[in-house]
Every structure is written in C-alpha cells, then in structure tokens.
ROVO-415278 format. One record per atom (N, C-alpha, C): atom name; y, x negated, z negated; residue in three letters. Coordinates in nm, 4 decimals, padded with zeros to 6 digits. Example, Ala and Ser with C-alpha at 12.3 -4.5 7.8 and 13.67 -1.06 7.14 Angstrom:
@atom = N	north = -00.5690	east = -01.3190	up = -00.7800	res = ALA
@atom = CA	north = -00.4500	east = -01.2300	up = -00.7800	res = ALA
@atom = C	north = -00.3300	east = -01.3200	up = -00.7800	res = ALA
@atom = N	north = -00.2250	east = -01.2850	up = -00.7080	res = SER
@atom = CA	north = -00.1060	east = -01.3670	up = -00.7140	res = SER
@atom = C	north = 00.0030	east = -01.2900	up = -00.7870	res = SER
//
This chain:
@atom = N	north = -00.1966	east = 02.3309	up = 01.8138	res = MET
@atom = CA	north = -00.1243	east = 02.3209	up = 01.9383	res = MET
@atom = C	north = 00.0234	east = 02.3457	up = 01.9087	res = MET
@atom = N	north = 00.1072	east = 02.2651	up = 01.9709	res = ARG
@atom = CA	north = 00.2514	east = 02.2734	up = 01.9508	res = ARG
@atom = C	north = 00.3148	east = 02.3145	up = 02.0825	res = ARG
@atom = N	north = 00.4142	east = 02.4030	up = 02.0746	res = LYS
@atom = CA	north = 00.4848	east = 02.4480	up = 02.1944	res = LYS
@atom = C	north = 00.6301	east = 02.4049	up = 02.1862	res = LYS
@atom = N	north = 00.6824	east = 02.3638	up = 02.2997	res = GLU
@atom = CA	north = 00.8215	east = 02.3215	up = 02.3071	res = GLU
@atom = C	north = 00.8900	east = 02.4030	up = 02.4171	res = GLU
@atom = N	north = 01.0022	east = 02.4608	up = 02.3824	res = TYR
@atom = CA	north = 01.0762	east = 02.5444	up = 02.4766	res = TYR
@atom = C	north = 01.1986	east = 02.4682	up = 02.5262	res = TYR
@atom = N	north = 01.2130	east = 02.4588	up = 02.6587	res = ASN
@atom = CA	north = 01.3272	east = 02.3930	up = 02.7201	res = ASN
@atom = C	north = 01.4343	east = 02.4977	up = 02.7479	res = ASN
@atom = N	north = 01.5477	east = 02.4874	up = 02.6793	res = LEU
@atom = CA	north = 01.6544	east = 02.5863	up = 02.6948	res = LEU
@atom = C	north = 01.7152	east = 02.5852	up = 02.8342	res = LEU
@atom = N	north = 01.7163	east = 02.4697	up = 02.8989	res = THR
@atom = CA	north = 01.7781	east = 02.4590	up = 03.0317	res = THR
@atom = C	north = 01.6930	east = 02.5248	up = 03.1386	res = THR
@atom = N	north = 01.5634	east = 02.4950	up = 03.1391	res = THR
@atom = CA	north = 01.4763	east = 02.5453	up = 03.2454	res = THR
@atom = C	north = 01.4004	east = 02.6713	up = 03.2058	res = THR
@atom = N	north = 01.3914	east = 02.6975	up = 03.0762	res = GLY
@atom = CA	north = 01.3158	east = 02.8130	up = 03.0301	res = GLY
@atom = C	north = 01.1660	east = 02.7882	up = 03.0278	res = GLY
@atom = N	north = 01.1243	east = 02.6648	up = 03.0541	res = GLU
@atom = CA	north = 00.9813	east = 02.6343	up = 03.0558	res = GLU
@atom = C	north = 00.9285	east = 02.6111	up = 02.9145	res = GLU
@atom = N	north = 00.8044	east = 02.6497	up = 02.8969	res = VAL
@atom = CA	north = 00.7362	east = 02.6251	up = 02.7701	res = VAL
@atom = C	north = 00.6282	east = 02.5204	up = 02.7959	res = VAL
@atom = N	north = 00.6323	east = 02.4127	up = 02.7204	res = THR
@atom = CA	north = 00.5322	east = 02.3069	up = 02.7332	res = THR
@atom = C	north = 00.4458	east = 02.3082	up = 02.6083	res = THR
@atom = N	north = 00.3155	east = 02.3040	up = 02.6297	res = GLU
@atom = CA	north = 00.2219	east = 02.3030	up = 02.5177	res = GLU
@atom = C	north = 00.1654	east = 02.1627	up = 02.5005	res = GLU
@atom = N	north = 00.1579	east = 02.1196	up = 02.3769	res = TYR
@atom = CA	north = 00.1045	east = 01.9877	up = 02.3444	res = TYR
@atom = C	north = -00.0143	east = 02.0056	up = 02.2507	res = TYR
@atom = N	north = -00.1201	east = 01.9322	up = 02.2781	res = GLU
@atom = CA	north = -00.2356	east = 01.9326	up = 02.1886	res = GLU
@atom = C	north = -00.2041	east = 01.8403	up = 02.0722	res = GLU
@atom = N	north = -00.2312	east = 01.8859	up = 01.9526	res = ASP
@atom = CA	north = -00.2117	east = 01.8017	up = 01.8355	res = ASP
@atom = C	north = -00.3227	east = 01.6986	up = 01.8287	res = ASP
@atom = N	north = -00.2871	east = 01.5796	up = 01.7897	res = ALA
@atom = CA	north = -00.3879	east = 01.4759	up = 01.7714	res = ALA
@atom = C	north = -00.4741	east = 01.5127	up = 01.6505	res = ALA
@atom = N	north = -00.6019	east = 01.4854	up = 01.6588	res = PRO
@atom = CA	north = -00.6876	east = 01.5166	up = 01.5448	res = PRO
@atom = C	north = -00.6469	east = 01.4314	up = 01.4238	res = PRO
@atom = N	north = -00.6565	east = 01.4913	up = 01.3084	res = ILE
@atom = CA	north = -00.6224	east = 01.4208	up = 01.1857	res = ILE
@atom = C	north = -00.7420	east = 01.3357	up = 01.1455	res = ILE
@atom = N	north = -00.7182	east = 01.2067	up = 01.1325	res = THR
@atom = CA	north = -00.8241	east = 01.1152	up = 01.0925	res = THR
@atom = C	north = -00.7912	east = 01.0609	up = 00.9547	res = THR
@atom = N	north = -00.8760	east = 01.0919	up = 00.8603	res = LEU
@atom = CA	north = -00.8565	east = 01.0430	up = 00.7243	res = LEU
@atom = C	north = -00.9188	east = 00.9049	up = 00.7102	res = LEU
@atom = N	north = -00.8562	east = 00.8177	up = 00.6329	res = PRO
@atom = CA	north = -00.9155	east = 00.6850	up = 00.6132	res = PRO
@atom = C	north = -01.0446	east = 00.6946	up = 00.5333	res = PRO
@atom = N	north = -01.1356	east = 00.6041	up = 00.5618	res = THR
@atom = CA	north = -01.2623	east = 00.6002	up = 00.4882	res = THR
@atom = C	north = -01.2365	east = 00.5432	up = 00.3485	res = THR
@atom = N	north = -01.3274	east = 00.5644	up = 00.2566	res = PRO
@atom = CA	north = -01.3113	east = 00.5042	up = 00.1234	res = PRO
@atom = C	north = -01.2981	east = 00.3515	up = 00.1309	res = PRO
@atom = N	north = -01.3701	east = 00.2909	up = 00.2238	res = GLU
@atom = CA	north = -01.3623	east = 00.1461	up = 00.2402	res = GLU
@atom = C	north = -01.2226	east = 00.1036	up = 00.2857	res = GLU
@atom = N	north = -01.1640	east = 00.1795	up = 00.3764	res = GLN
@atom = CA	north = -01.0286	east = 00.1491	up = 00.4239	res = GLN
@atom = C	north = -00.9270	east = 00.1674	up = 00.3117	res = GLN
@atom = N	north = -00.9445	east = 00.2714	up = 00.2315	res = LEU
@atom = CA	north = -00.8545	east = 00.2936	up = 00.1183	res = LEU
@atom = C	north = -00.8639	east = 00.1779	up = 00.0190	res = LEU
@atom = N	north = -00.9863	east = 00.1336	up = -00.0107	res = GLN
@atom = CA	north = -01.0042	east = 00.0232	up = -00.1046	res = GLN
@atom = C	north = -00.9451	east = -00.1060	up = -00.0486	res = GLN
@atom = N	north = -00.9581	east = -00.1255	up = 00.0818	res = GLN
@atom = CA	north = -00.9007	east = -00.2444	up = 00.1447	res = GLN
@atom = C	north = -00.7490	east = -00.2457	up = 00.1275	res = GLN
@atom = N	north = -00.6861	east = -00.1312	up = 00.1440	res = THR
@atom = CA	north = -00.5416	east = -00.1208	up = 00.1253	res = THR
@atom = C	north = -00.5044	east = -00.1484	up = -00.0199	res = THR
@atom = N	north = -00.5801	east = -00.0919	up = -00.1125	res = ILE
@atom = CA	north = -00.5555	east = -00.1153	up = -00.2551	res = ILE
@atom = C	north = -00.5693	east = -00.2638	up = -00.2865	res = ILE
@atom = N	north = -00.6759	east = -00.3264	up = -00.2342	res = ASN
@atom = CA	north = -00.6969	east = -00.4692	up = -00.2563	res = ASN
@atom = C	north = -00.5794	east = -00.5509	up = -00.2041	res = ASN
@atom = N	north = -00.5353	east = -00.5212	up = -00.0832	res = GLN
@atom = CA	north = -00.4253	east = -00.5965	up = -00.0228	res = GLN
@atom = C	north = -00.2980	east = -00.5854	up = -00.1062	res = GLN
@atom = N	north = -00.2667	east = -00.4650	up = -00.1516	res = GLU
@atom = CA	north = -00.1452	east = -00.4450	up = -00.2311	res = GLU
@atom = C	north = -00.1556	east = -00.5148	up = -00.3663	res = GLU
@atom = N	north = -00.2703	east = -00.5036	up = -00.4315	res = ALA
@atom = CA	north = -00.2881	east = -00.5661	up = -00.5624	res = ALA
@atom = C	north = -00.2847	east = -00.7182	up = -00.5511	res = ALA
@atom = N	north = -00.3529	east = -00.7728	up = -00.4513	res = LEU
@atom = CA	north = -00.3540	east = -00.9178	up = -00.4339	res = LEU
@atom = C	north = -00.2163	east = -00.9709	up = -00.3947	res = LEU
@atom = N	north = -00.1423	east = -00.8937	up = -00.3175	res = ALA
@atom = CA	north = -00.0056	east = -00.9338	up = -00.2821	res = ALA
@atom = C	north = 00.0820	east = -00.9389	up = -00.4066	res = ALA
@atom = N	north = 00.0660	east = -00.8424	up = -00.4959	res = TYR
@atom = CA	north = 00.1441	east = -00.8422	up = -00.6199	res = TYR
@atom = C	north = 00.1079	east = -00.9634	up = -00.7054	res = TYR
@atom = N	north = -00.0222	east = -00.9884	up = -00.7199	res = LEU
@atom = CA	north = -00.0647	east = -01.1034	up = -00.7993	res = LEU
@atom = C	north = -00.0093	east = -01.2331	up = -00.7411	res = LEU
@atom = N	north = -00.0164	east = -01.2453	up = -00.6109	res = SER
@atom = CA	north = 00.0354	east = -01.3651	up = -00.5453	res = SER
@atom = C	north = 00.1853	east = -01.3815	up = -00.5678	res = SER
@atom = N	north = 00.2573	east = -01.2704	up = -00.5628	res = SER
@atom = CA	north = 00.4031	east = -01.2772	up = -00.5772	res = SER
@atom = C	north = 00.4473	east = -01.3085	up = -00.7196	res = SER
@atom = N	north = 00.3583	east = -01.2921	up = -00.8161	res = THR
@atom = CA	north = 00.3942	east = -01.3194	up = -00.9558	res = THR
@atom = C	north = 00.3220	east = -01.4420	up = -01.0121	res = THR
@atom = N	north = 00.2446	east = -01.5106	up = -00.9297	res = ASP
@atom = CA	north = 00.1736	east = -01.6302	up = -00.9756	res = ASP
@atom = C	north = 00.2689	east = -01.7361	up = -01.0305	res = ASP
@atom = N	north = 00.3870	east = -01.7464	up = -00.9716	res = TRP
@atom = CA	north = 00.4814	east = -01.8492	up = -01.0154	res = TRP
@atom = C	north = 00.5195	east = -01.8312	up = -01.1629	res = TRP
@atom = N	north = 00.5210	east = -01.7052	up = -01.2099	res = LEU
@atom = CA	north = 00.5525	east = -01.6799	up = -01.3507	res = LEU
@atom = C	north = 00.4430	east = -01.7359	up = -01.4418	res = LEU
@atom = N	north = 00.3195	east = -01.7229	up = -01.3960	res = LEU
@atom = CA	north = 00.2071	east = -01.7764	up = -01.4715	res = LEU
@atom = C	north = 00.2151	east = -01.9283	up = -01.4780	res = LEU
@atom = N	north = 00.2377	east = -01.9907	up = -01.3632	res = TRP
@atom = CA	north = 00.2458	east = -02.1370	up = -01.3593	res = TRP
@atom = C	north = 00.3638	east = -02.1878	up = -01.4413	res = TRP
@atom = N	north = 00.4741	east = -02.1172	up = -01.4384	res = ARG
@atom = CA	north = 00.5906	east = -02.1580	up = -01.5170	res = ARG
@atom = C	north = 00.5563	east = -02.1550	up = -01.6655	res = ARG
@atom = N	north = 00.4848	east = -02.0504	up = -01.7084	res = GLU
@atom = CA	north = 00.4464	east = -02.0401	up = -01.8494	res = GLU
@atom = C	north = 00.3467	east = -02.1495	up = -01.8868	res = GLU
@atom = N	north = 00.2467	east = -02.1707	up = -01.8018	res = LEU
@atom = CA	north = 00.1447	east = -02.2713	up = -01.8307	res = LEU
@atom = C	north = 00.2016	east = -02.4129	up = -01.8326	res = LEU
@atom = N	north = 00.3082	east = -02.4327	up = -01.7581	res = ASP
@atom = CA	north = 00.3707	east = -02.5642	up = -01.7507	res = ASP
@atom = C	north = 00.4668	east = -02.5878	up = -01.8665	res = ASP
@atom = N	north = 00.4699	east = -02.4962	up = -01.9617	res = GLY
@atom = CA	north = 00.5538	east = -02.5129	up = -02.0789	res = GLY
@atom = C	north = 00.6916	east = -02.4521	up = -02.0636	res = GLY
@atom = N	north = 00.7069	east = -02.3682	up = -01.9646	res = GLY
@atom = CA	north = 00.8365	east = -02.3051	up = -01.9415	res = GLY
@atom = C	north = 00.8469	east = -02.1710	up = -02.0108	res = GLY
@atom = N	north = 00.9258	east = -02.0854	up = -01.9525	res = THR
@atom = CA	north = 00.9519	east = -01.9530	up = -02.0082	res = THR
@atom = C	north = 00.8252	east = -01.8680	up = -02.0087	res = THR
@atom = N	north = 00.8065	east = -01.7952	up = -02.1167	res = VAL
@atom = CA	north = 00.6907	east = -01.7069	up = -02.1298	res = VAL
@atom = C	north = 00.7057	east = -01.5891	up = -02.0334	res = VAL
@atom = N	north = 00.5936	east = -01.5541	up = -01.9701	res = MET
@atom = CA	north = 00.5927	east = -01.4405	up = -01.8770	res = MET
@atom = C	north = 00.6178	east = -01.3121	up = -01.9558	res = MET
@atom = N	north = 00.7050	east = -01.2252	up = -01.9051	res = PRO
@atom = CA	north = 00.7303	east = -01.0982	up = -01.9735	res = PRO
@atom = C	north = 00.6013	east = -01.0168	up = -01.9900	res = PRO
@atom = N	north = 00.5912	east = -00.9488	up = -02.1017	res = THR
@atom = CA	north = 00.4720	east = -00.8709	up = -02.1353	res = THR
@atom = C	north = 00.4425	east = -00.7630	up = -02.0318	res = THR
@atom = N	north = 00.5481	east = -00.6985	up = -01.9808	res = ASN
@atom = CA	north = 00.5237	east = -00.5918	up = -01.8833	res = ASN
@atom = C	north = 00.4623	east = -00.6473	up = -01.7542	res = ASN
@atom = N	north = 00.4998	east = -00.7673	up = -01.7152	res = ILE
@atom = CA	north = 00.4418	east = -00.8274	up = -01.5944	res = ILE
@atom = C	north = 00.2974	east = -00.8683	up = -01.6213	res = ILE
@atom = N	north = 00.2704	east = -00.9189	up = -01.7406	res = LYS
@atom = CA	north = 00.1308	east = -00.9507	up = -01.7758	res = LYS
@atom = C	north = 00.0442	east = -00.8255	up = -01.7660	res = LYS
@atom = N	north = 00.0952	east = -00.7135	up = -01.8167	res = GLN
@atom = CA	north = 00.0189	east = -00.5886	up = -01.8117	res = GLN
@atom = C	north = -00.0016	east = -00.5423	up = -01.6676	res = GLN
@atom = N	north = 00.1015	east = -00.5530	up = -01.5852	res = LEU
@atom = CA	north = 00.0885	east = -00.5140	up = -01.4451	res = LEU
@atom = C	north = -00.0119	east = -00.6024	up = -01.3717	res = LEU
@atom = N	north = -00.0173	east = -00.7291	up = -01.4078	res = ARG
@atom = CA	north = -00.1151	east = -00.8195	up = -01.3468	res = ARG
@atom = C	north = -00.2577	east = -00.7809	up = -01.3882	res = ARG
@atom = N	north = -00.2745	east = -00.7422	up = -01.5149	res = VAL
@atom = CA	north = -00.4061	east = -00.6962	up = -01.5617	res = VAL
@atom = C	north = -00.4486	east = -00.5726	up = -01.4817	res = VAL
@atom = N	north = -00.3563	east = -00.4799	up = -01.4635	res = GLU
@atom = CA	north = -00.3865	east = -00.3567	up = -01.3888	res = GLU
@atom = C	north = -00.4163	east = -00.3876	up = -01.2426	res = GLU
@atom = N	north = -00.3434	east = -00.4805	up = -01.1835	res = ALA
@atom = CA	north = -00.3676	east = -00.5171	up = -01.0435	res = ALA
@atom = C	north = -00.5058	east = -00.5794	up = -01.0276	res = ALA
@atom = N	north = -00.5432	east = -00.6687	up = -01.1187	res = ARG
@atom = CA	north = -00.6759	east = -00.7303	up = -01.1109	res = ARG
@atom = C	north = -00.7853	east = -00.6251	up = -01.1240	res = ARG
@atom = N	north = -00.7639	east = -00.5248	up = -01.2075	res = ALA
@atom = CA	north = -00.8649	east = -00.4199	up = -01.2271	res = ALA
@atom = C	north = -00.8834	east = -00.3344	up = -01.1017	res = ALA
@atom = N	north = -00.7811	east = -00.3264	up = -01.0187	res = LYS
@atom = CA	north = -00.7893	east = -00.2441	up = -00.8973	res = LYS
@atom = C	north = -00.8682	east = -00.3106	up = -00.7858	res = LYS
@atom = N	north = -00.8767	east = -00.4433	up = -00.7897	res = VAL
@atom = CA	north = -00.9406	east = -00.5176	up = -00.6809	res = VAL
@atom = C	north = -01.0923	east = -00.5052	up = -00.6914	res = VAL
@atom = N	north = -01.1538	east = -00.4626	up = -00.5817	res = VAL
@atom = CA	north = -01.2993	east = -00.4539	up = -00.5716	res = VAL
@atom = C	north = -01.3411	east = -00.5430	up = -00.4553	res = VAL
@atom = N	north = -01.4288	east = -00.6356	up = -00.4839	res = VAL
@atom = CA	north = -01.4711	east = -00.7314	up = -00.3812	res = VAL
@atom = C	north = -01.5984	east = -00.6840	up = -00.3150	res = VAL
//
C-alpha cells in the first residue's frame, strides 16, 4: 500500500499496489523468440550479399546469428 500526502490540504490518500504478475516461461520464450528472429531478419541481407558473391559477412555477425538461432524454440 502506498500513501500520498497532499501538502495543501493535509489529506493522506492511500493507494493499493497492483499485484506483481510475473511472465510465464512460455511468455518469456515468446519474447526471446521474437527478439532473436527480429535480429536474424535484420541481418539476412548480409547473408544474401555474401551468397550472391559480394562481401563476406563479418565473423562476429555470423556468430551472433548462430547464437540467435540457438535461442529460438518452436
């Protein structure tokens, strides 16, 4: 419970705190999936550029893509 004191009127107002709701494991995994898939999508162009005979994808991005794929659970 939280209390707020009004200096002008001298009144004290009490507020009930909202219950803390923790995300379920499924919700946490969904968030992880969304973030990992968004990263993979945002770096796909580097893969296509390399496959098309262009510039090689930097090693650190390749590693981050491997880690992102490992995080995704279907």
